[in-house]
Each structure stands twice: as C-alpha cells, then as structure tokens.
Phi, psi and omega in degrees: 000137179275127181280157180249133176280099186292349181273350182284147178303322181296315182295319179299320179295317181295317180294324178295318178297319179296319179296320178296319180297315179298320179297320180295318179295315182290337182285344180291141179305134184299320182294315181299324182292329183268347180294144177201160175284148176239150178234132175245120182250141180194169171243131180253125177249145178059032181243019183304135179076008170265168173237135182259127179245140170257111187251126180292165183298336180267356181104004179283148178270109186273326180189161178207160178203137175282146176257112188253355181219170182287342174216110187223131173283133183233139175232110180261115182246127181272167166284186180288118180228165182290321182192159169247012174300131181090352179288155179230161173257128182233151182244138178234142179294132184276181188297334184265011179258163180288338180251040187305135179085354181269147179299136182255309181163177184267173172253130177270123184257348179185175181205164180268128182104176186281327186239132177295324185300340180242008186288137174253354176230128177231166182232130182243351185262146174278144173268177178306132190233166171285180182300327179234131178240129178250125184256355182080223184252130173252127179252129181279135180238122180274136182248313176234188182301323187236005183229157178180200178202169175243155182214141175287160181288326178218149182309129183273142176291345179278351181283140174279111184257018176294156183298329180287346180257002182286137176242144180284149184213162172236113182052043175085351179268127177306138189302326184282345182290129181110342178225013185055030177084010182292327185302130177301148181241120181297131177078009181291153176291154167256165186293328185071315179258115183302141175283163179250133179301145177289117182254117176304137177090358179256102181297143182275142180255157177304138182272193178239189181296132182236142178304136184309322183291345180265352178285163182299332178273354180275179181222086189299319184263005175058043178255006177091351179256122179296153184306329181302333185236005183267126180278356178215076188306318187264004171071021178271201184272000182243139171291158187303325183298330182259004190250107179290350179263004179289140180292143176294138180296111180230152180227156169231157181271148183264008176277353181212150177267000184241004181292139175286155179284151176231155178283137173226098186246140174231128178205170182241150172245134183217096190239148173242114189232012183271152177300152178068019180059023178300134179088351179287133174225149181203152181300336180257008180286168180242151176056228182290353179263001178277137175281119180226176178285001171257314184286326181296308178302322180295316181292320177299316179300320186278327192230342187287139171238148176247135187242134177241134181292151174271131178248107187284328180219151173226129180054037176080002181246138184293138178284127180253343178210135177239123181237153184222147170209159170266146176272083183064026175279128190301322187264001184252161176301137181277339175236163182300134177236134179290123181277347180069211183283158180290161176286172181291354175274353179090002178222193180250111181251122188238114174280106195288336179291313180264357175076015185267142175254131182058023175088343185217354181253129183287123173257318175224178177278001181093171183207130174264112187280153174232179181294341185262353182224034178296151176303144183235150175294345179260003176300137188253132180234156176230141177239135178242128182244133173254132183250166186299338179275008176087004182267158173240148183222131182241135180232153180224147177190185179220163182291332182092314174201161181224125172299139172232359176222175180247158168297141185236114179284130179242344180205148175218157178205144176239007186093312180266335181223150178208164179189162174243155180256113181261098185286348178284341178256101184220160180228157178297148177213172182297336181249018182110180181304141180222156179259158178281095183230095181295160177301136185282123178285136184209129173267167184294336183266352182275154176257128177273125176248128181229128175258135184210160171276141177290154172288166184229165166236167175274148175301141177255166182308129181102347178262155174300134178091359182300315182296336182259011181056045181289155177260151174239125174293136183269091179273162179081008184272170179255140180242124185223134175285133178250115189280154182282178175058033175076008181291329175089187186288141176264088186295339180299336181252012179299128186239125177266133181286105178259346180292325175235095191288342178210170183297137190222140180307132181299147184233102181292344179286314182262334184044068185298146182234167172233141180246128179254137175238110187236119172273072190297314185298316184274334184263339186245344183243140178071017180232152177298155005271349187272324183056033178295127182286148174275117179238142182286158183111173182293133177287102184300127182094346176069179177249127177274134167273102182272129179244119183228154177296151170286335176255239183254148178152211190246226188201136170230154185207157173222134183268137172247134177260128188231140173253117180284133180246000000 
C-alpha cells in the first residue's frame, strides 16, 4: 500500500473533501435513508369483485388493487416506507357485490403444523422482507354471506411465525372470521387502558407510543381480524361499543419507526330533535314511529351524519391537506376528495344523505338509502394526509357499528307530574307525524324520571337474525343530559346502562326499557363549572338525551322539552 503524506497541501485538501462527504451522508435522516418501496406479488383465485388491501402494522394503507377476474395476478407496490414487517393482506367487498365496501376478511399466509385443514394457529403478518416478496397463489374461501378469508396453498416463508404474531384458528380458519371478531377469545389480552368515547367537537391530538397490538393494524385478541375491522378488539364478552376498556382507534405511519400514534376515528350521529318526537323511530315504536325497512332508510337519508376525526400532525409535521374516500362504499367518494378545513365542531361532519360537509360544502351528490344499502359498521374508508414536509400518509378503518334508531321515551315523572307517550295517537306536523306531548313541568328541586327504549343497530352478518334484518338493542351505553343554550352536557348525571351490559337481540315480547333518574335542576344548574342559572319558563332548545358508547362509536339522541318552574 502506498502511504500518503498527510502534511502535503494536496493530501489535506483531499482529506477535507472526504470528511465533508462523510458528514453530508451522515447528516441525512436515518429513516429516510433506509426507506424504500416494497412489492408484494401474488395470484388471487376465486376473489372476483373483491378488493385486496395491504395494511401496515400501524393501520396505514400501503397499497390496494381490485380483483376483476377469478384468477388474477396482483402486484402491490408501496410508496417508500421503513418496513412492511407486520403488514397484513385484507379483503373488502368490491363495487359489484351486494355488500360493497364492507370488510370481507384476512389472508392467511401460514400455519402451525403440517396441514392447514387441522391448524389451530395461523399467521397473517409478513415478516421483514426483501424489496420484492412473492406469496404464490391465494385462494379465497367464503364462510358466510359476506365474510371469508384467503389462504396460500402452502405456508409461505414470508409469514411471520413468531409467537406474538400467532392467531387462533379453527380448522385453519381464523377464529374471528364469520362474526367480524365478535366471538370471545379465551385467554385474550385486555386493553388495560380504558378507551375514550368519541366526542363530537373534540379535536384529536397527536398520540404517543402505543403497543403494536392496540394499533388499528394490530390484532389485540389474536383472532386473525385486525383491530380496524374487529367489533371486539380485546376478545372479551362485550363488543367495543359497550366496552369502556376497548382501545381507542389509533394509527401510526409506516414511513418511520419513531412516529407517534394518532387517533383515527369514524362514527355516526343519529338524532331526533323535533317537537312532538317527530322523526323518532325505534324497533319497539308504533305506527310511523316504528323502525322498519322503510322508515330506517328514510330517516338515515334525512338525518344521519358520519364524522371523521381531524388529525393535525403526523410524524411531527403539520397536516396541510386531508382527503377521504370510501373503499367501494356506495354512498362515499370513490376517489380521494379534499375535505378542506374542519367544521366548527373541530372534526369533519358529513350528512351522508345530502352529501354536505359541515352543513354547506358539497362532498358528494348525496345518496337516497334503501333497505339494501344502509350504512354498515363494516364499511371501509381511507384517509390520505399530506404534511408540510411534502409526505403523504394513508390510513384505513371502519365505524364498527352504526345507529339506525333513536332512544324512545315512553313515560316520564317528576313526582308532581307524570305522563306516558302514546305513539299510536299522532297527528301530521311540519316534520312528520307527531304526538301530543306538552312540555314537561319541572322545578329545580325535582328529579326527572324517564323510561325509554334503548336505540338499536341492525344485526350484522354472522349474528342471529341477520337474514331477517333483526335489530339489536345497544346495551352498555352511556346516557347524559345535554343542556340547551350552549351549556353542554351535564356529565355529573351521566348514567351507564348496567342492566343490559352489551348489545342484545331486540325482544318484541318483553320490550326491555331503561329508566333514567336525573336531578337536572340541582346537579346541572347553578353549580361549577358552568354555573348556569335556573330560570323559569320553557328551556329553549330542550334537553337532549345523549346516548353514547361506553367504548368507541357515535351518538344517538332524543330531545325532551321542559318548562322550568
């Protein structure tokens, strides 16, 4: 080797240039230097009219492709990401199916033991991979009318077979397939950290580091269904909507291994606020107030709103554009649409019947719903965020459940006055049929007692009564009075339904009710933090009975008109 005279001017110049070059290389962000696009290649059989999604471990949407034939070669190419380790392949019903836009099921990439047909452990996650991963052929297997899964012909070497990635199965079928993950899972983890109900008007803040299994792309209860599409994330006896211990829906971006988690929530609001209970529908209602396959679509078209959380920053960079689309959802944009600025509630509220965002901006042309295309808790959406650093981030999830009825008051009492609401006796009104229900007289010292039917959702595929469009009473929810004139919810009187701890098939024989006892005057007026004074006369705007999940989800409400004495 020829030695270099380090004292020579030439050598000093060369060494300085080399040092500068090394400094420039080392100064580049480590994550950016390691990021690269990944490609997953496979052939999908018997999957015509489905859509294949590559979902990152944090819940990000890495790539997607429609399946247009019974045997189709697919190449899923991601943008530049840190890794696809932990990513899964998920299937969504395509535009030409009867359940378009609804989650279908996962892809099984491997299993424990020699034969899939007898496997009790399967693997759905990819391990750390080369730039291109070939999975061979995935064959779609239908389990119920709207659910199923796909499976490779032989266990793939690309599958992550670590114990933390194992999912429980029955004869090779992931345990959650067929019930959207509702089935309890023996030995499943619990969240440990209670989730927070989605509150309209509360903007979401950047999160912190979250355990991978609690992210939307994780599988907390190991049933093979990722949290984004699982109606019972932690595998206990309660669906997420009734479970205060359910993890909050959070996502992380896959372009970095150090990004903090952020909330990504989708939920629906379904309220009846007209005088005389006009527009109120319930599975136990009578006449025009009965929830039917005619009244529900009409009410959804007229009043339902879908809410998407606002995400202000991703990976420490401010979000400059927020776009939304449905994954083949009939009533949603088919391609990304810029949502613009948030509504005055701090989130994005979209009245899906008229297609308006924030009440006045057109998002879609609107949609008139029928009994065959009602919004579903399994409808799949994607959000794309552009940040100030020029990057884009895509996330995917579903609402989990959708209200289709309202709470229905059938009796009230104040001690001095009482009455029943006879929905069979109604007259025409400007907002539809209404009952003769005078404003309830109430003094500040009296307790208002109200008996009501719980709101409902429709049975989903895999539940008893699905074929008959049965209703499920939403048990385990919270009931809170919402005061008029901007005073807001009176959390001091928030009541959790313990008589019916989780959603339960409606029973026309017993028509179960819940009774609320609220000392509104003494607990909500003249006390901190609002110190709203009690004044006599009709409470303009009435009091809303707000019904919200104990876990994650939306909001349904019924207005009561009260005269303060």
